[in-house]
C-alpha positions in Angstrom: 6.9 -1.6 -13.7 3.4 -0.1 -13.9 -0.1 -1.3 -13.6 -2.9 -2.0 -13.5 -3.6 1.3 -15.3 -7.3 1.8 -15.7 -9.0 3.8 -18.4 -12.7 4.2 -19.2 -14.6 5.9 -22.0 -18.3 6.5 -22.3 -20.0 7.7 -25.5 -23.6 8.7 -25.9 -24.8 9.3 -29.4 -28.5 9.7 -30.2 -29.4 8.0 -26.9 -27.2 4.9 -27.5 -24.5 4.5 -24.8 -21.2 2.7 -25.5 -18.8 2.1 -22.7 -15.2 1.0 -23.1 -13.0 -0.1 -20.1 -9.4 -1.1 -20.4 -6.5 -2.1 -18.2 -2.9 -1.8 -19.2 0.4 -2.9 -17.7 4.0 -1.9 -18.4 6.3 -4.9 -17.9 10.0 -5.2 -17.5 11.4 -8.7 -17.8 13.8 -10.1 -15.2 15.4 -12.6 -17.6 15.5 -13.7 -21.2 13.0 -16.4 -22.2 9.4 -17.2 -23.1 6.6 -16.1 -20.8 2.8 -16.5 -20.8 0.1 -14.2 -19.4 -3.0 -16.1 -18.4 -6.4 -15.0 -19.8 -8.3 -12.3 -18.1 -11.9 -12.9 -17.2 -15.0 -10.7 -16.7 -18.6 -11.3 -16.2 -21.7 -9.4 -17.4 -24.8 -10.9 -15.9 -24.7 -14.7 -16.4 -22.3 -14.4 -19.4 -18.5 -14.7 -18.9 -15.9 -13.1 -21.3 -12.2 -13.9 -21.5 -9.2 -12.8 -23.4 -6.8 -15.1 -25.2 -3.6 -16.0 -23.3 -0.6 -13.9 -24.3 2.8 -15.3 -25.3 5.8 -13.0 -24.7 9.3 -13.7 -26.0 12.1 -11.8 -24.3 15.4 -11.6 -26.3 18.9 -10.4 -25.4 19.4 -6.7 -25.6 23.2 -6.2 -25.8 22.9 -2.5 -26.9 20.6 -1.8 -23.9 17.9 -0.2 -26.2 14.9 1.0 -24.2 11.6 1.4 -26.1 9.0 3.6 -24.4 5.3 2.6 -24.8 3.6 4.5 -27.6 1.2 7.4 -26.7 -2.3 6.7 -27.5 -4.1 9.3 -29.7 -7.2 10.6 -28.1 -9.6 11.1 -30.9 -11.8 13.6 -29.1 -9.0 16.1 -29.1 -8.2 15.5 -32.8 -11.7 16.7 -33.7 -10.6 20.1 -32.6 -7.4 20.1 -34.6 -5.0 20.0 -31.6 -1.9 18.0 -32.2 -1.3 17.3 -28.5 -3.2 14.7 -26.5 -4.3 17.3 -24.0 -3.9 20.9 -25.0 -2.1 23.2 -22.7 -2.8 26.8 -22.2 0.2 29.1 -22.1 0.1 31.5 -19.2 0.6 35.1 -20.3 3.9 36.7 -19.4 3.7 39.1 -16.5 4.4 42.6 -17.4 7.0 44.4 -15.5 5.6 47.3 -13.6 7.4 50.5 -14.3 8.3 52.4 -11.2 6.9 55.9 -11.2 9.5 58.5 -10.6 8.6 60.6 -7.6 8.6 64.3 -8.4 11.0 66.2 -6.4 9.5 69.0 -4.4 11.1 72.3 -4.3 11.7 73.4 -0.8 11.7 77.2 -0.1 13.2 78.5 3.2 11.9 81.5 4.8 
C-alpha cells in the first residue's frame, strides 16, 4: 500500500556523529496464508550487512477490523514537552474591523 518510506536521522554529540537510516513499508495482503520477505542487504566499504528474513502470517478477518500503523514518537520534540509529534502553531483569529460611522454634515441653504 505504501513504500518504500525513507527516514534519516543524524545526531552529533561532542563531535561524534551517529546516522540512522530506515525504510518502511505498509502492506495489505491479497489473500490469507504465510508469506516471507527476503533479507535486505546493504554495504559499507567492503563489509556487507543483511537483515533476517521476515515471516508474515495472514489470518481471516471476518469482522473487517483495520489496524492503522502506530505513530512513532519523535524524541526530539518530547524534550520540549510537546505532546504532538510536530507542534502546530495556531493562527490568531482575525479581528473584525469596525466600520466607522460617517458623520453627517449639516447643510445650510442660503
